[in-house]
C-alpha positions, 0 to 999 in steps of 0.5 A: 653510115646508118641513120641510126648512127646519128639518132638524137643528133639533130643539132649536130646534123644542122651544124654540119649542113650549115657549115657545108651550105656556107662553104658552097656559097663562098663562106668558109668555116670551121667547126670543132666537135668535142665529146668523150670516147664513143659519143659519136664524133667520128659518126658526125665526121662521117655524116659530114663526109657523106653529105659533102660527097653528095653535094660536090665537095672534095673531101680530104681526111686526116687522123691523129694518132698517139704514135705520130705525135713525135712526127712534126707536121705529120698530121698536116702532111697526111691532110695535104699530101694529095694536094701538093700538085697544086703547090706550084701556084704558091709564092715561092717563100711558101713553096720553100716552106712547105718543101722544107716542112715536109722534107722534100727540100733542104733548108733552115727550119721554116717559120711556123707562121709561113707554113700555116700561110702556105697551107691556108693558101694551098687549100684555098687554091684547091677550093678554086676548083670546087668546094673543099672539106677537110676532116681531122679525126682524133685531133687531140693526138695531132703533133703539136706543129700540125695542131698549131698550123691547122688551128691557124688555118681554121681561124683565117678562112674566109671566102675560100669555099673551104670547111674544116671539121675537127673531132677532139676527144675530151681529155682526163687531164683537161689539157688545153688544145690550140683549137680554142676560139674556133666554133664548137659543137659539144656532143652530150650523151643520148637521152633515154628515148634515143638510147632505147631507139638506137639499141633497138635498131642495132640489136641483132637478137631480140632483147626483153625489156629487162635486158634492154633497160640494163644495157641502156643504164650501163651504156649511160647514153654513150652511142658506141657502148650501145652498139658494141656492149651487146655484141660481146655478150653470150646469147643466153645472157641476152635472152634473159638476164644480161649482166654488165660488169660494174664500173664507170669506165664505158670507153674501157669496156668498149675497148675490151669489146673490140679486143674480144672480137679481134681475138676471135679472128684467124691468126693471119687476120689478127696479125694484118690487123695489128699491122694496120693499127701500127701504121696510122697513115692509112695507106692501103698499098703500104699495108699490102706491102707489109703483108707480103713481108709477113706472108699474109694474103690479102684475103686475110682481111676479109674476116676483119671486115666481116666482123666490122672492125675495119674497111680497106679500099684505097685507104685503111679505115678502122670502124672507130679509133678505139679499135686501133688502140684495142688491137695494138694494146692487146698484141704481144710484144713479139707480134708488135715487133714483127708488125713494125719490122714488116712496115719498115721493109715496106716503107720506101727509105727514099720517100719516108726515111723517118717513118722507116727508121721509126718502125725499124726502131720499134721492131728492135729487141734490145739494142741496135746501133744501125737503128740508133744511127738512123734515128739520130739522122731522123732527129737531125732532119726533124730539127731542120724542119723545126720539129724540135720536140720530134727531134728530142723523141728521136734522140731519146729512142736512139739513146735507148737503142745504143749499145753499151758505150756510155759516151756514145749513148750520152752523146746522142741524148742531149738537146740542141745547143744554141749553135745548132738551132736558131735562137727563138724567144719562146722555143717549143723545145725550151718550153717542153724541157722546162715543163718535163725536166725528167725527160732530160735526165742523161742515160747513164745506165743500160738502155732499158733503165733510161728514166725517160718514157718510152715511145707512145706506142709501147 
């Protein structure tokens, strides 16, 4: 990470350093970093990662993704997967709750409080060996269960030598997230002096003062805009009279910049980049297995790395979350289906049958009974884990993929009955259904005409 990434962020650096110092001294804490897209939240998390690594912390990381909002507790699993070898130290009820929640054992849906307690004690157990930092980027896209559990943990940390940092993007709808009440750091736009300094540090070609002033004015203090907008301009424009498009949507222009950069890459590199964008877990070995199914050599990643779009080592990390969305949204439907099909083939059905079923469903063109049946089985497993909204998403997609037999299609698209789920005074399923009755309209026509929204990927 370059020092320029945190220009004008003295308050943010001090907040991170204070949090880490407290954790080292046995005073756990949590911090929510908020702001608009491109404002520097990921840079603050990277600063925290670097500072913590230098001072002996173990660092674990999770990234929320729109495509994962239907996978109950996927965010928690991503954060805790490498720590599960310590789960044996937990009381048996907590071990059982984690096992069921993560699909590693059978049983009735675990109580959400017990899952939260198990995660808290698991992190505390790991922190006994040394201070632990947990980073959660794009927390606004965590599945509901993960957001609730991690917020529960953040409010209850005490003397565990544990620090948690969440990055949350501002929502246009002003939706409330479960992280309220946790100490918050809001990132504002850079002042003009810092904006000029960041642009100067990042510019690859000389800029005259008129051009520089226009870029600073159009970027409106957004650090990512200052870094990215000049990269897609023609050299002649930068040399004398750089004109940026009108309009207030800075994140949209940044996304356009990433799309332009990815579109200039070789075709195999673009397809590999798309596969990485379609699989947000960041498992490098899974990506390489998918690349084999696509007939793509590992060397194809090099142009994307040189272009500054992503890094691949043990994990796959995009330069910014907007890169992922830009790459996926720019891809053609056939290429998306190819990428998901390869990821489905690369996913072990014994280890992660639900993710395999989801990728397989995304790879379907038209209808497919086997893919629909796999989603129906995933819905049953999700319901057993307490992921009621996730079960609804699986059933919705299963109905869309079911061949033209209305009785079968309608039978798949229905909410659990009281006899198939535990009675709860205020079930997330009941709340979701009452707020969005349009999502429960029965699919009486062709799957493509189902009124329910498509998956978050499409």
